[in-house]
Backbone as numpy.savetxt, mean C-alpha at the origin, in Angstrom:
# Nx Ny Nz CAx CAy CAz Cx Cy Cz
-19.93 -13.72 9.98 -18.92 -13.25 9.48 -18.58 -11.96 9.59
-19.69 -11.12 9.77 -19.40 -9.78 10.09 -18.63 -9.64 11.35
-19.02 -10.52 12.30 -18.52 -10.39 13.89 -16.93 -10.58 13.61
-16.41 -11.00 12.89 -15.11 -11.18 12.61 -14.31 -9.86 12.81
-14.87 -8.72 12.21 -14.26 -7.45 12.43 -15.08 -6.57 13.21
-15.58 -6.94 14.14 -16.30 -6.27 15.16 -15.15 -5.10 16.36
-13.95 -6.05 16.36 -13.40 -5.28 17.18 -11.67 -4.72 16.34
-12.09 -4.27 14.98 -10.96 -3.73 14.08 -10.74 -2.37 15.05
-11.55 -1.77 15.41 -11.39 -0.04 15.93 -10.30 -0.50 17.19
-10.55 -1.46 17.78 -9.96 -1.59 19.00 -8.44 -2.09 18.83
-8.15 -2.26 17.64 -6.42 -2.97 17.26 -5.53 -1.95 16.86
-6.02 -0.65 16.91 -5.04 0.32 16.22 -3.36 0.40 16.92
-3.53 -0.14 17.98 -2.27 -0.23 18.76 -1.03 -0.78 18.24
-1.85 -1.82 17.34 -0.63 -2.77 16.84 0.37 -2.14 15.44
-0.39 -1.26 14.96 0.66 -0.68 13.47 1.68 -0.02 14.19
1.44 0.74 15.03 2.79 1.68 15.61 3.82 0.52 16.49
3.76 -0.72 16.45 4.57 -1.92 16.90 4.91 -2.67 15.82
5.00 -2.10 14.35 5.73 -2.59 13.18 4.81 -4.37 13.49
3.36 -4.30 13.93 2.37 -5.16 13.67 1.42 -5.03 12.89
0.69 -6.32 12.52 -0.51 -6.09 11.71 -1.39 -7.11 12.12
-2.63 -6.93 11.69 -3.29 -8.24 11.51 -3.84 -8.55 10.27
-3.91 -9.99 9.75 -4.45 -10.54 8.59 -5.58 -11.17 8.49
-6.44 -10.80 7.35 -7.68 -11.74 7.61 -7.50 -12.50 6.29
-7.47 -14.32 6.69 -7.06 -15.29 5.57 -8.17 -15.43 4.92
-7.84 -15.86 3.72 -9.14 -16.18 2.74 -8.68 -16.98 2.00
-9.16 -17.85 1.19 -8.85 -18.66 0.07 -9.64 -18.32 -1.34
-9.12 -18.43 -2.56 -9.82 -18.61 -3.77 -10.41 -19.68 -4.15
-9.75 -19.89 -5.50 -10.36 -21.53 -6.13 -9.73 -22.53 -5.65
-8.57 -22.57 -5.04 -8.12 -23.81 -4.67 -7.80 -23.74 -3.04
-6.87 -24.44 -2.79 -6.41 -24.35 -1.17 -5.29 -23.23 -0.92
-4.73 -22.80 -1.69 -4.03 -21.90 -1.13 -4.31 -20.80 -0.18
-3.85 -20.22 0.73 -4.27 -19.28 1.73 -4.03 -17.80 1.26
-4.67 -16.87 1.34 -3.91 -15.69 1.17 -4.29 -14.80 2.16
-3.81 -13.76 2.25 -4.12 -12.46 3.38 -4.25 -11.14 2.96
-5.03 -10.70 3.89 -5.52 -9.12 3.28 -5.19 -8.20 4.92
-4.62 -6.97 4.85 -4.44 -6.42 6.14 -5.93 -5.92 6.48
-6.08 -6.25 7.87 -7.65 -6.10 8.31 -7.75 -4.62 8.25
-7.08 -3.62 8.22 -7.34 -2.17 8.09 -7.71 -1.59 6.91
-7.45 -2.63 5.95 -8.23 -2.22 4.63 -9.62 -2.71 4.71
-9.82 -3.44 5.34 -11.51 -4.38 5.00 -12.08 -3.58 5.98
-13.46 -3.43 5.35 -14.63 -2.52 5.71 -15.75 -3.58 6.64
-15.69 -4.81 5.66 -16.74 -5.86 6.00 -16.60 -6.93 5.30
-17.09 -8.13 5.68 -17.01 -9.16 5.08 -18.57 -9.96 5.42
-18.82 -10.47 4.15 -20.42 -10.67 3.81 -20.31 -11.71 2.59
-21.38 -12.70 3.05 -21.62 -13.42 1.94 -21.99 -12.95 0.86
-21.66 -13.61 -0.40 -21.94 -12.98 -1.61 -23.57 -12.87 -1.78
-23.84 -11.63 -2.03 -25.12 -11.14 -2.40 -25.75 -11.23 -4.06
-26.56 -11.36 -4.55 -26.89 -11.60 -5.64 -26.08 -10.09 -6.68
-25.60 -10.39 -7.35 -24.74 -9.61 -8.56 -25.38 -9.25 -9.68
-25.41 -8.06 -10.04 -25.99 -7.54 -11.06 -24.96 -7.07 -12.19
-25.16 -7.93 -13.42 -24.37 -7.65 -14.71 -24.48 -6.28 -15.10
-23.03 -6.11 -15.48 -23.25 -4.46 -16.11 -22.53 -4.98 -17.95
-22.89 -4.21 -18.78 -22.37 -4.20 -20.16 -21.01 -3.90 -20.28
-20.32 -4.38 -21.01 -18.72 -4.25 -21.13 -17.73 -3.70 -19.97
-18.10 -4.82 -19.08 -17.50 -4.73 -17.84 -16.03 -5.19 -18.01
-15.22 -5.02 -17.08 -14.19 -5.75 -17.01 -13.85 -7.41 -17.01
-13.31 -8.05 -17.71 -13.37 -9.64 -17.46 -13.10 -9.89 -16.01
-12.49 -9.17 -15.22 -12.19 -9.90 -13.53 -13.42 -9.44 -12.98
-14.37 -8.52 -13.49 -15.46 -8.00 -12.60 -16.56 -8.81 -12.98
-17.19 -9.39 -11.62 -18.11 -10.58 -11.77 -19.45 -9.73 -11.83
-19.69 -8.43 -11.50 -20.72 -7.76 -11.56 -20.78 -6.81 -10.34
-21.93 -6.19 -10.38 -22.05 -5.21 -8.92 -22.99 -5.32 -8.11
-22.69 -5.04 -6.47 -23.52 -5.40 -5.69 -24.05 -4.16 -5.21
-25.41 -4.08 -4.69 -25.74 -2.78 -3.85 -25.67 -3.06 -2.02
-24.81 -2.55 -1.74 -24.77 -2.92 -0.31 -24.65 -1.62 0.64
-25.66 -1.51 1.35 -25.94 -0.62 2.39 -25.98 0.94 1.77
-26.72 0.87 0.63 -26.92 2.22 -0.21 -25.94 2.31 -1.35
-24.80 1.76 -1.51 -23.80 1.69 -2.16 -23.70 0.77 -3.34
-23.23 0.92 -4.15 -22.99 0.27 -5.40 -21.49 0.06 -5.53
-21.46 -1.10 -5.58 -19.71 -1.82 -5.47 -19.30 -2.83 -6.25
-18.52 -2.37 -7.29 -17.69 -3.40 -8.21 -16.99 -4.58 -7.54
-17.52 -5.87 -7.71 -17.21 -7.18 -7.45 -15.91 -7.65 -8.27
-14.83 -7.67 -7.91 -13.64 -8.34 -8.73 -13.55 -9.78 -8.01
-13.43 -10.77 -8.99 -12.94 -12.02 -8.89 -11.50 -12.12 -8.62
-11.07 -12.10 -7.38 -9.45 -12.33 -7.20 -8.78 -13.21 -7.68
-9.55 -14.42 -7.90 -9.02 -15.45 -8.56 -8.78 -15.27 -10.09
-9.84 -14.81 -10.65 -9.79 -14.65 -12.29 -8.80 -13.65 -12.43
-8.35 -12.70 -11.39 -7.83 -11.50 -11.61 -6.44 -11.81 -11.63
-5.89 -12.76 -10.77 -4.63 -13.59 -10.78 -4.35 -14.72 -11.54
-5.03 -14.74 -12.85 -4.72 -15.96 -13.42 -5.31 -17.49 -12.96
-6.15 -17.26 -12.39 -6.81 -18.80 -11.69 -7.96 -18.86 -12.53
-8.87 -19.68 -12.02 -10.06 -20.38 -12.29 -11.10 -19.24 -11.56
-12.18 -18.92 -11.89 -12.84 -18.31 -11.52 -13.78 -18.69 -10.45
-14.01 -17.88 -9.02 -15.09 -18.35 -8.14 -16.01 -19.15 -8.41
-16.64 -20.46 -8.50 -17.27 -21.19 -9.12 -18.97 -20.93 -8.39
-18.90 -21.31 -7.14 -20.37 -21.16 -6.54 -20.47 -19.87 -5.84
-20.94 -19.08 -6.60 -21.32 -17.61 -5.64 -22.37 -17.47 -4.50
-23.08 -18.55 -4.34 -24.11 -18.96 -3.29 -23.22 -19.18 -2.12
-22.02 -19.78 -2.28 -21.40 -20.11 -0.89 -20.14 -19.06 -0.82
-19.86 -18.41 -1.96 -18.66 -17.44 -1.81 -18.91 -16.17 -0.87
-17.79 -15.62 -0.41 -17.68 -14.45 -0.03 -17.27 -13.17 -0.44
-17.92 -12.09 -0.02 -17.13 -10.64 -0.48 -16.37 -9.95 0.85
-15.33 -9.66 0.34 -14.28 -8.59 1.28 -14.59 -7.20 0.49
-15.30 -6.35 1.42 -15.42 -5.11 1.22 -14.18 -4.29 1.64
-13.43 -3.74 0.82 -12.09 -3.23 1.35 -12.10 -1.72 0.39
-11.31 -1.08 1.13 -10.94 0.52 0.60 -9.73 0.49 0.39
-9.15 0.88 -1.21 -7.82 0.78 -1.57 -7.81 2.16 -2.37
-6.81 3.15 -2.28 -6.71 4.06 -3.24 -7.59 5.05 -3.41
-8.23 5.25 -2.43 -9.69 6.36 -2.39 -10.95 5.78 -2.82
-11.05 4.14 -3.15 -12.27 3.87 -3.79 -12.58 2.50 -3.01
-13.76 2.32 -2.95 -14.23 0.92 -2.46 -14.38 -0.27 -3.28
-13.84 -1.54 -3.32 -14.07 -2.34 -3.93 -14.49 -3.66 -3.10
-14.91 -4.50 -3.84 -15.78 -6.04 -3.23 -14.77 -6.68 -4.02
-14.05 -7.82 -3.39 -13.39 -9.02 -3.72 -14.02 -10.21 -3.35
-14.33 -10.89 -4.38 -14.76 -12.14 -4.42 -13.82 -13.27 -3.84
-13.98 -14.07 -2.93 -13.35 -15.11 -2.52 -14.09 -16.20 -2.46
-13.44 -17.48 -2.27 -14.34 -18.61 -1.86 -14.37 -18.94 -0.55
-13.95 -18.51 0.36 -14.06 -18.66 1.54 -13.03 -17.79 2.80
-13.47 -17.33 3.90 -12.92 -16.59 4.75 -12.75 -17.44 5.83
-11.45 -17.27 6.43 -11.17 -18.11 7.65 -10.85 -17.62 9.01
-10.31 -16.73 9.25 -9.97 -15.75 10.76 -8.95 -14.77 10.32
-9.00 -13.94 11.45 -7.88 -13.06 11.60 -6.66 -13.64 12.51
-5.64 -13.12 12.05 -4.07 -13.76 12.59 -3.64 -12.49 12.86
-2.68 -12.12 14.03 -1.81 -11.14 14.48 -0.45 -11.49 14.21
0.06 -10.73 13.71 1.83 -11.39 13.23 2.63 -9.77 12.81
4.16 -9.91 13.30 4.75 -8.98 13.38 5.11 -8.86 11.72
5.08 -7.68 11.19 5.67 -7.36 9.79 7.07 -7.85 9.49
8.09 -8.24 10.36 9.17 -8.87 10.28 9.07 -10.05 9.93
7.92 -10.71 9.85 7.49 -12.03 9.48 7.22 -12.01 8.32
6.56 -10.82 7.61 6.22 -10.89 6.27 7.20 -10.49 5.52
7.66 -11.49 4.46 8.86 -11.69 3.74 8.32 -10.91 2.25
9.63 -10.43 1.21 9.29 -10.39 0.04 8.92 -11.74 -0.78
8.60 -11.60 -1.71 8.35 -12.88 -2.26 9.83 -13.41 -2.76
9.96 -14.64 -2.72 11.12 -15.66 -3.31 11.26 -15.11 -4.54
12.79 -15.38 -5.20 12.89 -14.91 -6.37 12.55 -16.18 -7.25
12.02 -15.71 -8.49 11.60 -16.78 -9.68 10.18 -16.98 -9.23
9.50 -15.95 -8.76 7.86 -16.33 -8.58 7.23 -15.16 -9.63
8.18 -14.98 -10.79 7.28 -14.18 -11.89 7.62 -13.06 -12.15
8.32 -12.17 -11.60 8.67 -10.89 -11.57 7.73 -9.82 -11.75
7.92 -9.23 -13.05 6.90 -7.93 -13.21 5.17 -8.96 -13.23
5.23 -10.18 -13.68 4.26 -10.81 -13.93 3.49 -11.31 -12.78
4.46 -11.32 -11.31 3.53 -11.93 -10.26 2.50 -10.87 -9.76
1.89 -11.48 -9.29 0.87 -10.61 -8.13 0.68 -10.91 -6.85
2.25 -11.35 -6.26 2.81 -11.30 -5.05 3.34 -10.08 -4.54
3.11 -9.44 -3.69 3.58 -8.54 -2.73 4.57 -8.84 -1.64
4.08 -10.13 -0.87 4.79 -10.51 0.00 4.28 -11.89 0.56
5.07 -12.39 1.47 4.63 -14.07 1.71 5.02 -14.15 3.30
4.32 -15.08 3.68 4.53 -15.30 5.36 3.93 -16.75 5.51
4.60 -17.44 6.95 4.19 -18.75 7.04 3.55 -18.65 8.13
2.36 -19.47 8.27 1.20 -19.64 9.30 0.84 -21.04 9.41
0.81 -21.92 10.57 0.69 -23.10 10.48 1.35 -23.68 9.69
2.64 -23.58 9.62 3.52 -24.51 8.39 3.00 -24.43 7.13
2.19 -23.26 6.90 2.02 -23.31 5.26 2.16 -21.66 4.84
2.70 -21.74 3.56 2.71 -20.49 3.12 1.57 -20.00 2.77
1.37 -18.23 3.43 0.45 -17.49 2.98 0.94 -16.44 2.20
-0.10 -16.15 1.21 0.53 -14.95 0.09 -0.26 -13.74 0.19
0.34 -12.82 0.23 -0.10 -11.62 0.22 -0.33 -10.80 -1.11
-1.49 -10.67 -1.78 -1.46 -10.26 -2.99 -1.08 -8.57 -3.24
-0.44 -8.37 -4.66 -0.48 -7.16 -4.90 -1.59 -6.58 -5.36
-2.62 -6.13 -4.64 -3.80 -5.44 -4.80 -3.83 -4.66 -5.80
-2.76 -3.57 -5.73 -2.66 -2.52 -6.41 -2.35 -2.82 -7.88
-1.63 -3.72 -7.75 -1.26 -4.24 -9.25 -2.52 -4.46 -10.08
-3.30 -5.43 -9.51 -4.62 -5.78 -9.82 -5.62 -4.57 -10.01
-5.75 -3.75 -9.41 -6.45 -2.48 -9.63 -5.87 -1.51 -10.77
-4.73 -1.49 -10.79 -4.41 -0.82 -11.84 -4.28 -1.24 -13.41
-4.51 -3.01 -13.43 -4.65 -3.63 -14.47 -6.25 -3.50 -14.95
-7.17 -3.21 -13.97 -8.50 -2.94 -14.15 -9.05 -1.52 -14.48
-8.46 -0.60 -13.69 -8.56 0.62 -14.02 -7.34 1.64 -13.74
-6.37 1.83 -14.50 -5.32 2.56 -14.54 -5.32 3.94 -13.94
-4.64 4.30 -13.27 -4.43 5.61 -12.52 -3.47 6.37 -13.30
-3.92 7.84 -13.38 -3.38 8.73 -14.05 -1.92 9.02 -13.67
-0.77 9.01 -14.21 0.52 9.70 -13.28 1.03 10.82 -13.88
0.59 11.30 -14.50 0.70 12.91 -15.07 0.15 13.89 -14.20
1.26 14.87 -13.78 0.95 15.91 -12.94 0.27 16.75 -13.98
-0.83 17.60 -13.66 -1.64 18.49 -14.21 -0.97 19.87 -14.55
-1.22 20.55 -15.40 -0.48 21.82 -15.81 -0.91 22.71 -14.69
-1.90 22.62 -13.93 -2.41 23.60 -13.24 -1.46 23.59 -11.88
-0.61 22.42 -11.59 0.37 22.62 -10.65 1.70 22.88 -10.62
1.92 24.06 -9.88 3.26 24.61 -10.25 4.38 23.95 -9.29
5.06 23.31 -10.71 6.21 22.51 -10.35 7.58 23.03 -10.86
7.50 24.34 -11.34 8.41 24.87 -12.04 10.21 24.93 -11.41
9.95 25.20 -10.10 11.08 25.16 -8.96 11.45 23.88 -8.45
10.83 22.86 -8.57 10.99 21.47 -7.62 12.38 21.48 -8.15
12.87 20.90 -9.08 13.96 20.76 -9.44 14.95 21.34 -9.01
14.98 22.69 -8.82 16.09 23.61 -8.58 16.03 23.72 -7.14
15.08 23.45 -6.71 15.02 23.58 -5.10 15.61 22.25 -4.37
15.14 21.40 -5.13 16.05 20.33 -4.60 17.56 19.97 -4.98
17.92 20.77 -6.09 19.38 20.56 -6.50 19.73 18.93 -6.77
20.85 18.89 -5.90 21.46 17.28 -6.27 20.67 16.27 -5.24
20.01 16.93 -4.55 19.45 15.89 -3.35 18.43 14.72 -3.96
18.48 13.73 -3.40 17.60 12.70 -3.70 16.18 12.34 -3.08
15.16 12.14 -3.83 14.37 11.42 -3.25 14.11 9.92 -3.06
14.00 9.61 -2.25 14.06 8.16 -1.62 12.60 7.93 -1.60
12.18 6.82 -2.30 11.01 6.28 -2.51 11.12 4.77 -1.88
10.08 4.65 -1.04 10.10 3.15 -0.39 8.51 2.50 -0.42
8.48 1.43 -1.37 7.23 0.79 -1.40 7.44 -0.62 -2.00
6.55 -1.51 -1.17 7.03 -3.17 -1.84 6.22 -3.35 -2.94
4.94 -2.70 -3.39 4.48 -2.74 -4.74 5.22 -2.16 -5.91
5.45 -3.13 -6.66 6.20 -2.40 -8.05 5.39 -1.33 -8.75
4.26 -1.76 -9.04 3.32 -0.83 -9.44 3.29 0.48 -8.68
3.18 0.38 -7.39 3.12 1.83 -6.69 4.40 2.65 -6.90
5.68 1.93 -7.05 6.88 2.54 -6.80 6.68 3.18 -8.35
6.36 2.73 -9.29 6.59 2.92 -10.56 5.33 4.28 -10.64
4.34 4.09 -10.14 3.34 5.45 -10.48 4.18 6.65 -9.91
4.83 6.33 -8.46 5.43 7.38 -8.35 6.71 8.16 -9.13
7.33 6.98 -9.31 8.78 7.56 -10.45 8.26 8.23 -11.69
7.11 7.55 -12.39 6.56 8.34 -13.56 5.94 9.75 -13.47
5.48 9.75 -12.05 5.05 11.44 -11.92 5.73 12.38 -11.36
6.93 11.90 -10.96 8.01 12.58 -10.78 9.18 12.88 -11.45
9.37 11.75 -12.48 10.38 11.69 -13.25 10.52 13.07 -14.38
9.42 13.35 -14.66 9.44 14.70 -15.39 9.40 15.85 -14.96
9.71 15.99 -13.72 10.23 17.38 -12.99 11.81 17.38 -13.02
12.55 16.32 -13.25 14.03 16.35 -13.39 14.40 16.06 -12.29
13.63 15.17 -11.24 14.35 15.24 -9.65 15.25 13.78 -10.00
16.40 13.61 -9.03 16.73 12.35 -8.68 15.93 11.47 -7.89
15.88 10.27 -8.04 15.40 9.52 -7.31 16.05 7.98 -6.93
15.63 7.49 -5.85 16.28 6.12 -5.25 15.14 5.40 -4.75
14.80 4.07 -5.57 13.77 3.40 -5.08 14.15 2.12 -4.30
13.58 1.64 -3.21 13.74 0.47 -2.45 12.40 -0.08 -2.21
12.53 -1.36 -1.95 11.28 -2.12 -1.61 10.59 -2.38 -0.61
11.18 -1.58 0.85 10.46 -1.83 1.94 11.05 -0.96 3.09
10.89 -0.74 3.91 11.30 0.00 5.26 12.54 -0.22 5.45
12.83 -1.71 5.99 14.19 -2.09 6.19 15.26 -1.25 4.85
15.02 -1.39 3.88 15.95 -1.24 2.68 16.13 0.36 2.94
15.00 1.05 3.12 15.25 2.57 3.31 15.72 2.93 4.25
15.53 2.33 5.44 16.33 2.38 6.84 17.97 2.15 6.36
18.34 1.34 6.06 19.52 0.80 5.81 20.21 1.74 4.56
19.39 2.23 3.80 20.18 3.46 2.78 20.52 4.20 3.49
19.62 4.77 4.41 19.61 6.18 5.00 20.84 6.18 6.08
20.89 5.23 6.72 22.10 4.64 7.59 23.48 4.71 6.90
23.64 4.27 5.95 24.45 4.14 4.95 25.14 5.65 4.65
23.96 6.41 3.97 24.38 7.90 3.88 24.78 8.55 4.76
24.27 8.14 6.27 24.41 8.73 7.49 26.28 8.62 7.59
26.35 7.26 7.59 28.06 6.86 7.56 29.03 7.63 7.04
28.49 8.02 5.82 29.48 8.30 4.78 29.50 10.13 4.80
28.09 10.47 5.64 28.07 11.97 5.53 27.99 12.54 6.86
27.79 11.37 7.83 27.48 12.32 9.38 26.65 13.23 9.09
26.82 14.59 9.38 25.49 15.36 9.94 25.00 15.80 8.63
25.00 15.45 7.38 24.71 15.94 6.24 23.94 14.99 5.75
23.08 14.47 6.33 21.74 13.26 5.49 21.11 14.25 4.62
20.42 14.99 5.21 19.61 15.87 4.50 20.06 16.69 3.20
21.39 16.84 3.38 22.07 17.66 2.15 22.16 16.44 0.85
22.15 15.31 1.06 22.31 14.13 0.21 20.66 13.60 -0.35
19.93 13.34 0.91 18.54 13.02 0.63 17.43 14.09 0.98
16.71 14.40 -0.21 15.84 15.50 0.17 14.53 15.43 1.09
13.90 14.20 0.72 12.82 13.75 1.37 12.64 12.17 1.20
11.99 11.52 2.04 11.40 10.46 2.02 10.17 10.09 1.67
9.63 9.44 0.57 8.01 9.26 0.22 8.01 7.46 0.33
7.40 7.63 1.48 7.07 5.62 1.95 5.86 5.36 2.04
5.49 4.20 1.32 4.29 3.54 1.60 4.36 3.04 3.56
3.13 2.68 3.76 3.19 2.40 5.36 3.15 0.61 5.25
2.04 -0.02 4.51 2.31 -1.50 4.56 3.71 -1.97 3.67
4.59 -2.62 4.24 5.43 -2.93 3.82 6.32 -4.12 4.45
6.89 -5.41 3.69 7.30 -6.53 4.44 8.56 -5.75 5.39
8.70 -6.51 6.36 10.00 -6.76 7.29 9.86 -5.24 8.23
9.72 -4.05 7.77 9.40 -3.22 8.19 8.31 -1.89 7.79
7.21 -1.56 8.54 6.22 -0.64 7.72 6.68 0.53 8.11
5.78 1.36 7.53 6.42 2.83 7.13 6.26 3.70 8.53
5.22 3.11 9.38 4.96 3.71 10.69 6.63 3.70 11.39
6.76 2.39 11.51 8.16 1.91 12.32 9.25 2.91 11.65
9.23 2.83 10.51 10.24 3.46 9.66 10.60 4.75 9.94
9.18 5.40 10.18 9.36 7.18 10.42 9.81 7.28 12.18
9.30 6.24 12.82 9.83 6.28 14.36 11.04 6.34 14.18
11.75 5.44 13.36 13.07 5.01 13.72 14.19 6.07 13.20
13.27 6.81 12.16 14.41 7.95 11.61 14.41 8.91 12.65
12.92 9.11 13.49 13.08 10.47 14.32 13.92 10.22 15.38
14.14 8.75 15.72 14.92 8.55 16.82 16.51 8.46 16.58
16.70 8.59 15.61 18.25 8.74 15.41 18.70 10.14 14.84
19.72 10.43 15.92 19.87 12.11 15.37 20.43 12.50 14.19
20.88 11.44 13.55 21.50 12.03 12.01 20.27 12.05 11.09
19.42 11.38 11.32 18.45 11.34 10.71 16.83 11.98 10.61
16.94 12.38 12.02 15.49 12.78 12.52 14.72 14.05 11.77
15.82 14.92 11.11 15.60 16.00 10.41 14.84 15.79 8.98
15.20 14.86 8.75 14.48 14.30 7.28 12.99 14.64 7.04
12.51 14.81 5.90 11.47 15.06 5.83 10.68 14.07 5.37
9.41 13.60 5.99 8.94 12.15 5.43 7.24 12.23 5.24
6.89 11.85 3.85 5.55 11.86 3.48 5.31 10.19 3.19
4.10 9.74 4.15 3.65 8.74 4.05 2.54 8.58 3.02
2.69 7.64 2.34 1.97 7.68 0.82 1.23 6.23 0.50
-0.06 6.08 1.33 -0.38 4.57 1.19 -1.99 4.73 0.59
-1.91 3.13 0.39 -3.38 3.07 -0.04 -4.57 2.95 1.20
-4.06 2.74 2.45 -4.71 3.02 3.68 -5.45 4.34 3.78
-6.50 4.55 4.26 -7.02 5.86 4.26 -7.63 6.13 5.92
-8.33 7.29 6.12 -8.86 7.49 7.31 -8.58 8.01 8.25
-9.40 8.57 9.22 -9.07 9.12 10.38 -7.92 8.60 11.14
-7.60 7.30 11.32 -6.71 6.77 12.06 -5.41 6.67 11.64
-5.24 6.86 10.10 -3.68 7.16 9.70 -3.74 8.50 9.84
-4.47 9.51 9.97 -3.68 11.05 10.53 -3.51 11.07 11.80
-4.10 10.36 12.62 -3.52 10.24 14.24 -2.20 9.80 14.03
-1.98 8.36 13.24 -0.74 7.72 13.47 0.47 8.46 12.81
0.21 9.30 11.71 1.10 10.22 11.30 1.46 11.02 12.14
0.84 11.65 12.96 1.57 12.49 14.51 1.81 11.84 15.35
1.49 10.76 15.53 2.23 9.80 16.69 3.61 9.60 16.16
4.22 9.12 15.24 5.42 8.53 14.47 6.16 9.88 14.14
5.28 10.90 13.87 6.30 12.32 13.41 6.32 12.36 11.97
5.57 11.76 11.06 5.71 12.05 9.96 5.31 13.51 9.17
5.55 14.07 8.21 5.38 15.44 8.04 4.08 15.69 7.22
3.81 14.40 6.56 2.40 14.43 5.64 1.97 13.41 5.30
0.75 12.90 4.84 0.09 11.86 5.01 -0.83 12.04 3.62
-0.59 11.19 2.24 -1.12 11.36 1.03 -1.71 9.99 0.73
-2.95 9.94 0.53 -3.74 8.61 -0.13 -3.36 8.32 -1.44
-3.08 7.17 -1.90 -2.29 6.70 -2.88 -3.94 6.96 -3.97
-4.08 7.13 -5.15 -2.73 7.63 -5.81 -3.32 8.83 -6.68
-2.81 10.09 -5.92 -2.96 11.31 -6.91 -1.69 12.04 -7.17
-1.27 12.28 -8.70 0.02 12.75 -8.86 0.15 14.13 -8.32
-1.10 15.09 -8.60 -1.21 16.44 -8.28 -0.97 16.81 -6.82
-1.47 15.92 -6.14 -1.23 15.91 -4.41 -0.07 15.59 -3.90
0.75 14.78 -4.61 1.91 14.39 -4.50 3.12 15.47 -4.80
2.78 15.98 -5.88 3.60 17.11 -6.25 3.20 18.30 -5.34
2.23 18.53 -5.02 1.78 20.00 -4.13 2.30 19.59 -2.91
2.42 18.26 -2.46 3.06 18.39 -0.73 4.57 18.44 -0.98
5.42 17.84 -2.21 6.89 18.06 -2.29 7.21 19.90 -2.63
5.97 20.72 -3.53 6.64 21.58 -3.42 6.30 22.68 -2.20
5.36 22.27 -1.54 4.83 23.06 -0.29 6.12 22.92 0.84
6.57 21.50 1.09 7.63 21.53 1.85 9.09 22.32 1.35
9.21 22.35 0.28 10.20 22.82 -0.43 10.27 24.80 -0.29
9.00 25.05 -0.46 8.80 26.56 -0.23 8.76 26.91 1.43
8.54 25.76 2.03 8.76 25.97 3.47 9.97 25.92 4.12
10.98 25.68 3.42 12.42 25.48 3.93 12.97 26.27 4.23
C-alpha cells in the first residue's frame, strides 16, 4: 500500500489548476470517503497498538512508526459509527493536519483519484448542520463519496486555543482597519469559527463565506458597487486552501488577475503545511501563508501587514 503514494511529490502541479487527488477509503460500512493526498504521509497496515490510560474514547491507542509515537483515531467511532472491528486487516492513514501528525484508523484503502475542485460540492442541506462531520461530497463511479471535516473531529478530541495571548500587540488593529471588513473563506464551520473567535475580540468587522467561489463572488459584487475602491471596503482575505468548487490557490490567482481586486491582501490559512505550500504561495501571489491554527500568528500577520501599509 505504501507504493500508492510513491508519486505524490510529482503531482504538485494539480493544485494550481484547481485540481486535487483524493485517497479513497472505507470505514466500518460500505460508504466511501476521501482525503486529500497532500495531507497523507503514508498508508500502512495497522501495526500493534498500545493502549494509554485516560485516552479519548475515539483514540484506539498509539503506534510507534518510524521512530515517532502517533495517536491512532478510529474515524468510524469519531463520526458516530461502529468501531473498526478487525485491527489485523485494518489500515492506518498517517496524515498531517494543523501542525501535528495523526493516524486515522480505517477499514480499507482503495485508490487515488484525480478530480477537479469544481466537482467537490458542499454537503446537501439536511445532512445534520452543526452536528454533521461532512465538509464536502462528490460523485465517483456513480457513487457518493463523502469528505470528512477532519478539523471538526480533531477539535472535539483536542480543542485548539482561540484566544490571542497578551504578548501580541493588537491594540491598533481595529483602528488601522477602520470600517474595512476582513473576509474569511473556509469550508469547515469549525475553522471559520476558530478564526472568528480569535479576531472578534479585536473589534473588527468580518464577513464569513464557505468556499473560494463564494469569496470571489462577494469580492466581485463589492467591485461592481465600488469599482476602484475594493480595498477600501475589504481590508484583507483570510482563506483556506482546500475548499469545494474553488480552492484557495485558484481564488488567489483569480484575484491577482482581476484589475479591481489585484491589490487585495491575501493570507492563506490552511491545515496543509510544508515547503510545497510556501512555493505555491509565491506562484499564485498570496501575501502570507499560515498553518492552522495559531491565533497569535494570525493576529501578528494581520498586524504586520497593517503596519506596512
